[in-house]
C-alpha distance (Angstrom), angle and dihedral (degrees) to the residues before:
residue distance angle dihedral
M1 . . .
K2 3.78 . .
E3 3.81 89.7 .
V4 3.81 91.2 57.8
L5 3.80 93.2 50.4
E6 3.81 90.2 50.4
D7 3.80 95.5 45.9
P8 3.84 110.5 125.8
Q9 3.82 92.6 -131.9
V10 3.82 92.1 52.1
F11 3.80 88.9 49.7
H12 3.82 91.9 46.9
L13 3.81 92.7 50.6
G14 3.81 91.5 46.7
V15 3.79 93.2 -137.7
T16 3.78 100.4 140.3
E17 3.79 116.3 114.2
E18 3.77 133.8 -171.5
V19 3.79 125.4 -153.3
E20 3.78 134.2 177.1
H21 3.80 110.8 -116.1
P22 3.83 117.1 -158.4
K23 3.82 92.8 -130.3
A24 3.80 107.1 16.9
G25 3.80 97.1 44.8
K26 3.79 117.3 -143.4
A27 3.79 113.3 8.1
K28 3.79 123.2 -169.4
F29 3.80 121.1 -159.8
V30 3.78 143.7 153.8
G31 3.80 111.1 -90.0
G32 3.77 129.8 -156.7
P33 3.81 114.0 -52.8
V34 3.82 97.3 -146.2
R35 3.80 117.4 96.5
F36 3.80 127.2 175.6
E37 3.77 122.2 -148.5
G38 3.79 111.7 -111.4
L39 3.81 94.8 18.3
S40 3.76 123.3 97.5
A41 3.78 116.9 -134.5
E42 3.78 115.3 -108.7
K43 3.77 115.8 -119.1
S44 3.79 111.2 -112.2
E45 3.77 121.6 -126.5
A46 3.78 127.9 -135.1
P47 3.80 113.5 -92.2
P48 3.79 114.4 -96.1
L49 3.78 120.5 -98.4
P50 3.82 116.6 -113.6
G51 3.79 108.3 -74.4
E52 3.80 94.1 6.0
H53 3.81 94.6 126.3
T54 3.80 100.0 22.6
D55 3.81 96.0 105.3
V56 3.81 93.4 47.3
I57 3.81 92.0 49.7
L58 3.80 92.6 48.1
E59 3.81 90.7 48.7
E60 3.82 89.5 51.6
L61 3.82 87.8 52.3
G62 3.80 89.4 55.7
Y63 3.80 102.9 -98.7
G64 3.79 117.0 141.2
R65 3.78 127.0 -131.2
A66 3.84 91.8 -103.0
D67 3.82 91.5 54.5
I68 3.80 92.0 48.3
E69 3.81 91.6 50.3
K70 3.82 89.9 49.0
F71 3.82 91.2 50.5
S72 3.79 89.6 50.2
K73 3.82 94.6 48.1
T74 3.81 92.2 50.2
G75 3.82 91.2 49.2
A76 3.80 94.2 -115.9
I77 3.83 90.0 124.9
Q78 3.78 137.3 17.7
L79 3.78 119.4 -131.0
Q80 3.78 119.8 -159.2
A81 3.79 119.0 -138.0
K82 3.80 111.0 -115.4
I83 3.79 111.6 -101.1
């Protein structure tokens, strides 16, 4: 991975990004290469932790809180504690 971040073309394009991850600390990666004139690039966010959005997604799919808790207790899903 270090080789990619140090690649001259990646440096020239200025596509590296750095985000603060809640567990891993600062993480540096190669962002999207497409840029549009007149538009500022959106800052990327750290990737979610396992289970971080599971409850929200299930609620959007129509599951109730009781169902989600049951799924979690049986081990069918993993819920991430809120940080």
